[in-house]
C-alpha positions in Angstrom: -7.7 70.4 -66.8 -7.3 67.2 -67.4 -5.0 65.2 -64.9 -5.1 61.5 -63.8 -5.3 61.6 -59.4 -5.4 58.2 -57.5 -7.3 58.7 -54.7 -7.0 56.2 -52.0 -9.4 55.6 -49.0 -11.1 52.3 -47.3 -14.3 54.7 -46.5 -16.8 54.5 -49.7 -18.2 58.1 -48.3 -14.9 60.0 -48.1 -14.1 58.6 -51.6 -17.7 59.6 -53.0 -17.1 63.2 -51.5 -13.1 63.6 -53.1 -13.5 62.4 -56.3 -16.8 64.6 -56.7 -15.6 67.3 -55.2 -12.1 66.4 -57.6 -14.6 66.0 -60.7 -15.8 69.2 -60.4 -12.5 70.7 -61.3 -11.8 68.6 -64.2 -9.4 65.7 -63.1 -10.2 62.4 -63.8 -10.1 60.1 -60.7 -9.0 56.7 -59.8 -9.7 55.1 -56.7 -8.7 52.2 -54.5 -9.5 50.8 -51.1 -6.4 49.1 -49.9 -3.1 49.8 -50.2 -1.7 46.7 -52.5 -4.6 47.7 -54.9 -3.1 51.3 -55.1 0.5 50.3 -55.5 -0.4 48.1 -58.2 -2.3 51.1 -59.9 0.1 53.7 -59.2 2.7 51.6 -60.5 1.1 51.7 -64.5 2.3 55.6 -64.1 -0.9 57.0 -65.7 -1.1 59.0 -62.8 -0.3 62.6 -61.5 -0.6 62.7 -58.2 -2.1 60.2 -55.1 -4.7 61.1 -52.3 -3.7 58.6 -49.4 -5.1 58.0 -46.1 -2.8 56.4 -43.3 -5.5 54.2 -42.2 -5.8 50.9 -44.9 -7.2 47.6 -43.8 -4.1 45.9 -45.5 -1.2 48.3 -44.8 -0.2 51.2 -42.9 -0.5 54.4 -45.6 3.2 55.2 -44.2 4.2 52.0 -45.9 1.6 52.9 -48.9 4.0 56.2 -49.6 7.1 54.5 -48.1 7.4 51.8 -51.0 5.2 54.4 -54.1 8.6 57.0 -53.5 10.9 53.8 -54.4 9.5 53.9 -58.3 7.0 57.6 -58.2 7.9 61.2 -58.1 4.4 62.4 -58.0 3.0 64.1 -55.3 1.5 62.6 -52.2 -1.2 63.9 -50.1 -1.9 62.2 -47.0 -5.5 63.0 -45.6 -6.0 61.5 -42.1 -7.8 61.6 -39.3 -4.6 61.4 -37.1 -3.6 65.4 -36.3 -0.7 64.5 -34.3 2.3 66.8 -34.9 4.4 63.6 -35.0 2.2 61.6 -38.0 2.3 64.7 -39.8 6.3 65.1 -39.4 6.5 60.9 -40.5 4.5 61.3 -43.4 6.7 63.9 -44.9 9.7 61.9 -44.2 8.2 58.8 -45.7 8.2 61.1 -48.8 4.7 62.5 -48.5 4.7 66.4 -49.6 1.5 67.3 -47.8 -0.6 66.4 -44.7 -4.1 67.4 -44.6 -6.3 66.8 -41.4 -10.0 64.9 -41.6 -12.6 66.5 -41.7 -11.6 69.2 -44.6 -13.3 71.3 -46.5 -13.5 71.0 -50.8 -11.8 74.1 -51.1 -8.9 73.3 -48.9 -8.3 70.1 -50.9 -9.1 71.4 -54.4 -6.3 74.0 -53.5 -3.9 72.1 -52.3 -3.9 69.7 -55.2 -4.5 72.1 -57.8 -0.8 73.8 -56.3 0.5 70.9 -56.1 0.0 69.7 -59.3 0.6 72.6 -60.7 3.8 72.5 -59.5 5.0 69.1 -60.1 3.8 70.0 -63.8 6.0 73.1 -64.4 9.0 71.3 -62.8 8.7 68.6 -65.8 8.0 71.0 -68.3 10.9 73.7 -66.9 13.1 71.1 -69.0 13.3 73.1 -72.1 13.8 76.3 -70.2 16.5 75.3 -67.4 19.3 77.5 -66.0 22.8 76.7 -66.2 25.1 76.5 -63.8 28.8 77.3 -63.3 31.9 75.8 -65.5 32.4 74.8 -68.8 30.0 72.1 -69.0 26.5 73.6 -67.8 23.6 74.0 -70.6 20.8 75.4 -70.4 19.1 72.1 -69.5 21.5 71.3 -66.8 22.5 73.0 -63.6 25.6 71.8 -62.2 27.8 73.0 -59.1 30.5 71.6 -57.6 29.7 67.6 -57.0 26.1 68.3 -58.0 24.3 67.6 -61.2 20.6 67.9 -62.3 19.6 67.4 -65.8 16.5 69.1 -65.6 15.6 67.3 -68.8 15.3 63.8 -67.6 14.6 65.4 -64.0 17.8 63.1 -62.9 20.1 64.4 -60.1 23.7 63.0 -60.0 26.0 63.7 -56.6 29.6 62.9 -56.4 29.1 60.9 -59.8 26.5 58.3 -58.3 22.4 58.9 -59.5 20.6 60.0 -56.7 16.8 59.9 -56.3 14.2 62.8 -55.4 10.7 63.9 -55.1 9.1 66.5 -57.0 9.3 68.5 -54.1 12.9 67.7 -53.1 14.0 68.5 -56.6 12.2 71.8 -57.1 14.4 72.8 -53.2 17.7 71.2 -54.9 17.3 73.6 -57.5 16.2 76.5 -55.5 19.6 76.3 -53.6 22.3 75.1 -56.4 20.6 78.3 -58.4 21.1 80.6 -55.7 24.5 79.1 -54.3 25.9 81.1 -51.0 22.0 83.0 -50.5 20.4 82.8 -47.3 16.4 81.6 -47.9 14.2 81.8 -44.5 11.8 78.9 -44.5 9.1 81.1 -45.3 11.4 81.9 -48.9 11.7 78.3 -49.4 7.9 77.5 -48.9 6.9 80.4 -51.3 9.5 79.3 -54.0 9.0 75.6 -53.9 5.3 74.7 -52.1 3.8 78.5 -53.4 1.5 80.6 -51.2 -0.9 78.7 -51.6 0.4 76.3 -48.9 -1.1 75.9 -45.6 0.6 73.8 -43.7 3.4 75.2 -41.7 7.6 75.7 -41.4 8.0 71.9 -39.8 7.3 71.0 -43.8 10.7 73.0 -44.5 12.5 71.1 -42.1 11.6 67.9 -43.0 12.3 68.1 -47.0 16.0 69.9 -45.9 16.9 66.6 -43.1 15.3 64.4 -46.6 17.5 65.7 -48.9 20.4 65.8 -46.8 20.0 62.4 -46.8 20.2 62.4 -50.5 23.2 64.8 -51.4 25.4 65.0 -48.2 28.0 62.4 -47.4 27.1 63.2 -43.9 23.4 64.2 -43.6 24.4 64.6 -39.6 27.5 67.3 -40.2 26.1 68.7 -43.3 28.6 70.7 -45.6 26.6 71.2 -48.2 23.3 72.5 -47.4 24.0 74.7 -44.6 21.3 75.7 -41.3 22.4 79.5 -40.3 20.5 79.6 -37.3 17.6 82.1 -36.7 17.2 82.9 -40.1 17.3 79.5 -42.8 19.1 77.4 -45.1 21.8 78.1 -47.9 23.5 76.0 -50.8 27.7 76.3 -49.3 29.4 77.9 -52.1 31.7 75.7 -53.8 35.3 76.4 -54.0 35.6 75.3 -57.6 33.2 73.8 -60.0 33.5 70.1 -61.1 32.9 69.6 -65.1 
């Protein structure tokens, strides 16, 4: 598996251990010790994943993740000794896909990396096998429902005629909903479909990503009309009264 990962940490010992663990699994690994260096390397577009420490000498890892999300949708895994729920929520809120608390085992790290990479690369490869939604204009590589249009071949989403930027997880989450309009998904079903069975986090991850996706596709995220909460059960994508081509 020749996949390239960027690991960012100012602790040489941590960098060395993570690099060794990933090398053993066949990954190519680049390292950075500062946020500035991380963003510079990530902008080159050679990496399929970012593993990011929060405590960097020149910047906060949250800020690095937020800036990275402005130009890349690769999975971001945060590594941190800060295990407070609020830190995890903030990390997911600024665009990270996962949060792993130090100390961590090599087995867990590698499992999460493989799971995120597989999902990310499958979402790219599935461009060739997209499922059509309703409407005359829907094609094999397009899911179109109401005002929301997903082009699987280009990984682009348009809502109400405007293009919106989604991370890989947000894209997969929206594709799940658009492929099954009106169906109610529990948090466990969403985790299984979007993150896979290897995911070891809690269902708070789903809530954070739903909230973030709503800010992208809802006219009023505080009063969502598209992704509805079904209290005590989960979420559903509201069925449109008609499909718009």
